[in-house]
Kinemage of the C-alpha trace (Angstrom):
@kinemage 1
@onewidth
@group {chain A} dominant
@subgroup {mainchain}
@vectorlist {calphas} color= white
{ca unk a 1} P 111.619 78.250 149.635
{ca unk a 2} L 114.740 76.721 150.003
{ca unk a 3} L 117.739 78.961 149.756
{ca unk a 4} L 120.858 77.100 148.378
{ca unk a 5} L 124.817 78.576 148.585
{ca unk a 6} L 126.985 77.841 146.058
{ca unk a 7} L 130.531 76.546 146.082
{ca unk a 8} L 132.368 75.862 142.841
{ca unk a 9} L 135.193 73.805 143.094
{ca unk a 10} L 138.013 73.904 140.598
{ca unk a 11} L 141.526 72.494 140.849
{ca unk a 12} L 140.347 71.496 144.719
{ca unk a 13} L 139.750 75.230 145.343
{ca unk a 14} L 136.460 77.273 145.673
{ca unk a 15} L 136.028 79.277 142.796
{ca unk a 16} L 133.369 81.381 140.932
{ca unk a 17} L 133.145 81.711 137.231
{ca unk a 18} L 131.342 84.801 135.065
{ca unk a 19} L 128.816 83.115 132.378
{ca unk a 20} L 130.627 79.500 132.820
{ca unk a 21} L 134.128 81.316 131.548
{ca unk a 22} L 136.779 79.492 132.786
{ca unk a 23} L 139.102 82.350 131.803
{ca unk a 24} L 136.945 84.316 134.210
{ca unk a 25} L 137.842 82.824 137.588
{ca unk a 26} L 137.415 84.562 140.789
{ca unk a 27} L 139.323 82.155 143.580
{ca unk a 28} L 138.166 82.530 147.399
{ca unk a 29} L 139.380 80.022 149.369
{ca unk a 30} L 141.733 76.956 149.274
{ca unk a 31} L 139.395 74.891 151.445
{ca unk a 32} L 136.061 74.549 150.412
{ca unk a 33} L 134.996 72.454 153.691
{ca unk a 34} L 135.567 75.862 155.826
{ca unk a 35} L 133.437 77.720 153.341
{ca unk a 36} L 130.716 75.080 153.344
{ca unk a 37} L 131.212 74.608 157.288
{ca unk a 38} L 130.258 78.766 157.474
{ca unk a 39} L 127.030 78.113 155.410
{ca unk a 40} L 125.854 75.578 157.781
{ca unk a 41} L 127.093 77.298 160.541
{ca unk a 42} L 124.650 80.422 159.597
{ca unk a 43} L 121.590 78.420 158.724
{ca unk a 44} L 121.956 76.571 155.092
{ca unk a 45} L 119.863 73.382 154.718
{ca unk a 46} L 121.177 72.690 151.668
{ca unk a 47} L 124.742 72.987 149.906
{ca unk a 48} L 125.064 73.288 146.139
{ca unk a 49} L 128.162 72.439 144.551
{ca unk a 50} L 129.489 72.221 140.930
{ca unk a 51} L 132.948 69.887 139.991
{ca unk a 52} L 134.102 72.291 137.473
{ca unk a 53} L 137.090 70.226 136.622
{ca unk a 54} L 134.597 67.185 135.869
{ca unk a 55} L 132.629 69.347 133.779
{ca unk a 56} L 135.557 69.499 131.360
{ca unk a 57} L 136.892 65.753 131.854
{ca unk a 58} L 136.756 63.652 129.028
{ca unk a 59} L 133.714 61.089 128.952
{ca unk a 60} L 134.706 57.633 129.827
{ca unk a 61} L 132.145 54.849 129.052
{ca unk a 62} L 130.949 53.050 131.929
{ca unk a 63} L 132.220 49.693 130.332
{ca unk a 64} L 135.649 51.173 130.346
{ca unk a 65} L 135.609 52.387 133.878
{ca unk a 66} L 138.237 50.759 136.601
{ca unk a 67} L 135.538 49.727 139.030
{ca unk a 68} L 138.296 50.021 141.904
{ca unk a 69} L 138.808 53.675 140.497
{ca unk a 70} L 136.913 56.836 140.119
{ca unk a 71} L 134.918 57.031 136.828
{ca unk a 72} L 136.630 60.322 135.810
{ca unk a 73} L 140.049 61.560 135.919
{ca unk a 74} L 139.624 64.970 136.718
{ca unk a 75} L 137.624 65.869 139.245
{ca unk a 76} L 136.741 66.811 142.996
{ca unk a 77} L 135.335 64.167 144.485
{ca unk a 78} L 137.453 63.726 147.774
{ca unk a 79} L 136.099 67.214 148.347
{ca unk a 80} L 132.565 66.509 147.724
{ca unk a 81} L 133.056 63.480 150.125
{ca unk a 82} L 134.501 65.636 152.971
{ca unk a 83} L 131.589 68.074 152.991
{ca unk a 84} L 128.988 65.531 152.320
{ca unk a 85} L 130.359 63.522 155.178
{ca unk a 86} L 131.386 65.886 157.545
{ca unk a 87} L 128.495 68.206 157.307
{ca unk a 88} L 124.933 67.731 158.680
{ca unk a 89} L 123.144 69.681 156.007
{ca unk a 90} L 122.353 68.061 152.748
{ca unk a 91} L 124.685 68.469 149.580
{ca unk a 92} L 123.439 68.878 145.893
{ca unk a 93} L 126.175 67.942 143.436
{ca unk a 94} L 126.377 69.041 139.719
{ca unk a 95} L 128.967 68.719 136.912
{ca unk a 96} L 130.118 66.473 134.668
{ca unk a 97} L 127.837 63.381 135.834
{ca unk a 98} L 127.942 61.188 132.464
{ca unk a 99} L 127.730 57.522 133.785
{ca unk a 100} L 126.038 55.311 136.213
{ca unk a 101} L 129.555 54.845 137.860
{ca unk a 102} L 129.754 58.317 138.673
{ca unk a 103} L 126.368 58.516 139.865
{ca unk a 104} L 126.906 55.585 141.898
{ca unk a 105} L 129.952 57.070 143.361
{ca unk a 106} L 128.654 60.717 144.255
{ca unk a 107} L 125.796 59.167 146.131
{ca unk a 108} L 128.063 56.712 148.290
{ca unk a 109} L 130.261 59.788 148.839
{ca unk a 110} L 126.824 61.185 150.543
{ca unk a 111} L 125.254 63.417 148.173
{ca unk a 112} L 121.526 63.591 148.396
{ca unk a 113} L 120.775 64.733 145.027
{ca unk a 114} L 122.467 64.859 141.705
{ca unk a 115} L 122.041 67.195 138.859
{ca unk a 116} L 122.757 65.892 135.615
{ca unk a 117} L 123.202 67.817 132.546
{ca unk a 118} L 124.634 67.208 129.145
{ca unk a 119} L 123.540 63.613 129.301
{ca unk a 120} L 119.780 64.614 129.466
{ca unk a 121} L 120.467 65.969 125.996
{ca unk a 122} L 122.494 63.245 124.904
{ca unk a 123} L 121.287 60.094 125.829
{ca unk a 124} L 117.586 60.228 127.223
{ca unk a 125} L 117.351 56.375 127.651
{ca unk a 126} L 120.430 56.243 129.574
{ca unk a 127} L 119.153 58.725 132.322
{ca unk a 128} L 116.116 57.137 132.547
{ca unk a 129} L 117.776 54.149 133.249
{ca unk a 130} L 119.483 55.455 135.745
{ca unk a 131} L 116.059 57.159 137.304
{ca unk a 132} L 114.636 53.800 137.646
{ca unk a 133} L 117.791 52.827 139.977
{ca unk a 134} L 117.658 55.778 141.939
{ca unk a 135} L 114.071 57.405 142.060
{ca unk a 136} L 113.703 60.943 143.355
{ca unk a 137} L 117.477 61.588 143.483
{ca unk a 138} L 118.241 62.602 139.956
{ca unk a 139} L 117.546 66.434 139.003
{ca unk a 140} L 117.567 67.713 135.480
{ca unk a 141} L 120.077 70.859 135.194
{ca unk a 142} L 118.780 72.894 132.172
{ca unk a 143} L 121.519 75.850 131.337
{ca unk a 144} L 120.178 78.022 128.709
{ca unk a 145} L 120.808 81.525 126.985
{ca unk a 146} L 117.865 83.441 125.884
{ca unk a 147} L 115.870 80.063 125.863
{ca unk a 148} L 118.336 78.079 123.509
{ca unk a 149} L 119.637 75.039 125.989
{ca unk a 150} L 123.370 74.649 125.930
{ca unk a 151} L 125.526 71.498 127.539
{ca unk a 152} L 128.981 70.368 127.306
{ca unk a 153} L 130.112 73.025 129.789
{ca unk a 154} L 128.139 75.516 128.077
{ca unk a 155} L 130.346 75.423 124.909
{ca unk a 156} L 127.534 73.181 122.610
{ca unk a 157} L 124.180 74.485 121.776
{ca unk a 158} L 121.772 71.995 121.955
{ca unk a 159} L 119.111 72.129 118.890
{ca unk a 160} L 116.056 72.555 121.226
{ca unk a 161} L 114.597 75.117 123.494
{ca unk a 162} L 114.919 75.116 127.287
{ca unk a 163} L 110.788 74.603 127.586
{ca unk a 164} L 111.054 71.841 125.423
{ca unk a 165} L 113.392 70.084 127.258
{ca unk a 166} L 111.798 70.914 130.427
{ca unk a 167} L 108.362 69.115 129.361
{ca unk a 168} L 110.939 65.953 128.245
{ca unk a 169} L 112.735 65.410 131.478
{ca unk a 170} L 109.342 64.705 133.575
{ca unk a 171} L 108.811 61.640 130.986
{ca unk a 172} L 112.389 60.666 131.390
{ca unk a 173} L 111.766 59.977 135.265
{ca unk a 174} L 113.545 62.882 136.970
{ca unk a 175} L 112.819 64.609 140.313
{ca unk a 176} L 113.396 68.509 139.189
{ca unk a 177} L 114.881 71.062 137.633
{ca unk a 178} L 117.974 73.364 138.432
{ca unk a 179} L 117.304 75.705 135.769
{ca unk a 180} L 120.114 78.405 134.967
{ca unk a 181} L 120.296 81.659 133.196
{ca unk a 182} L 123.440 81.648 131.696
{ca unk a 183} L 123.447 84.948 130.752
{ca unk a 184} L 122.765 85.774 134.447
{ca unk a 185} L 125.265 83.650 135.788
{ca unk a 186} L 127.825 85.093 137.762
{ca unk a 187} L 126.916 88.780 137.097
{ca unk a 188} L 124.688 89.761 140.022
{ca unk a 189} L 122.373 91.744 137.204
{ca unk a 190} L 119.481 89.937 138.487
{ca unk a 191} L 117.470 86.554 137.906
{ca unk a 192} L 115.281 85.727 134.639
{ca unk a 193} L 112.200 84.908 137.181
{ca unk a 194} L 110.162 85.045 134.216
{ca unk a 195} L 111.793 82.290 132.300
{ca unk a 196} L 112.112 80.296 135.324
{ca unk a 197} L 108.613 80.243 136.270
{ca unk a 198} L 107.744 79.651 132.793
{ca unk a 199} L 110.105 76.294 133.109
{ca unk a 200} L 108.035 75.509 136.199
{ca unk a 201} L 104.560 75.944 134.394
{ca unk a 202} L 105.550 73.790 131.835
{ca unk a 203} L 107.167 70.980 133.197
{ca unk a 204} L 105.062 70.480 136.610
{ca unk a 205} L 108.262 69.733 138.428
{ca unk a 206} L 109.570 71.364 141.531
{ca unk a 207} L 112.194 74.076 139.953
{ca unk a 208} L 115.599 75.675 141.512
{ca unk a 209} L 116.073 78.890 139.952
{ca unk a 210} L 119.641 79.654 139.199
{ca unk a 211} L 121.683 83.004 137.864
{ca unk a 212} L 122.459 86.244 138.717
{ca unk a 213} L 121.414 87.089 142.463
{ca unk a 214} L 123.071 90.367 143.241
{ca unk a 215} L 121.673 90.870 146.807
{ca unk a 216} L 118.852 90.181 149.429
{ca unk a 217} L 116.266 92.235 147.152
{ca unk a 218} L 116.679 89.746 144.360
{ca unk a 219} L 116.203 87.141 146.687
{ca unk a 220} L 112.768 89.010 147.824
{ca unk a 221} L 111.532 89.535 144.314
{ca unk a 222} L 111.925 86.012 143.465
{ca unk a 223} L 109.945 85.234 146.790
{ca unk a 224} L 107.507 87.546 145.627
{ca unk a 225} L 107.535 86.661 141.877
{ca unk a 226} L 107.966 83.262 141.527
{ca unk a 227} L 105.785 80.437 140.457
{ca unk a 228} L 104.580 78.353 143.105
{ca unk a 229} L 106.697 75.224 141.709
{ca unk a 230} L 109.966 77.202 142.159
{ca unk a 231} L 110.995 75.961 145.298
{ca unk a 232} L 114.909 76.815 145.548
{ca unk a 233} L 117.144 79.471 144.871
{ca unk a 234} L 120.855 79.069 144.349
{ca unk a 235} L 123.000 82.022 145.201
{ca unk a 236} L 126.502 82.189 144.473
{ca unk a 237} L 129.053 85.150 144.039
{ca unk a 238} L 126.811 87.297 145.976
{ca unk a 239} L 127.864 85.616 149.135
{ca unk a 240} L 131.355 85.852 148.486
{ca unk a 241} L 131.404 89.346 147.090
{ca unk a 242} L 129.814 90.190 150.435
{ca unk a 243} L 126.534 91.509 148.945
{ca unk a 244} L 124.570 89.092 151.065
{ca unk a 245} L 124.805 88.804 155.118
{ca unk a 246} L 124.441 85.013 155.476
{ca unk a 247} L 122.425 85.366 158.614
{ca unk a 248} L 119.980 87.525 156.996
{ca unk a 249} L 119.345 85.503 154.071
{ca unk a 250} L 118.714 82.366 156.306
{ca unk a 251} L 116.338 84.171 158.674
{ca unk a 252} L 114.186 84.421 155.133
{ca unk a 253} L 114.629 80.636 154.388
{ca unk a 254} L 113.272 79.963 158.365
């Protein structure tokens, strides 16, 4: 199983939120590239980047975008590019990816995997087209609170359950799922292994668990109790709070 350290980007800095609340921001570093280098030096094979500014930026239709400029006015793509280009490990990116232009820009910047959230709920056909253009690199980001899917930065509840969406995304051509338990995210209270296992079971896709990891014992519990389809685990705040030793973490991942 792949253990993936997370870097959330807000105003160019490395931060963590609690349950996605922008009013509960903890700032850890003004230079995310240095944080990413530290993760890679410790043994990370993947780094998970979330562009929190892009999540809040207004949607811009592809037809109205000046192709010489970025697709979104508020984003951290220069930072994402620096991390992806200067490190040897792989980078996956999520947050505010709502247009084909954004997909193309992030892949050109060096991202190896893109996580699509809101658009998989609001425009199935569009995402299916993206998948046909870029097979194998687009994953679904399913974010749920006690099974209820939330979108638009977790501010809007979709009219479907996480298991329903998990069944749909495979038919859309997405390569895997990053499943986030919103109630656990940033809390350090332990992961929702049972729900994540269910998502892996119903989708038949590889799934990455996100949310709630509070220490190395939580990592070991996931390893012991996971469905075979749960292939990865995202870890954020536990690293920044010093509750996980990076060398020990990536020895498990070896």
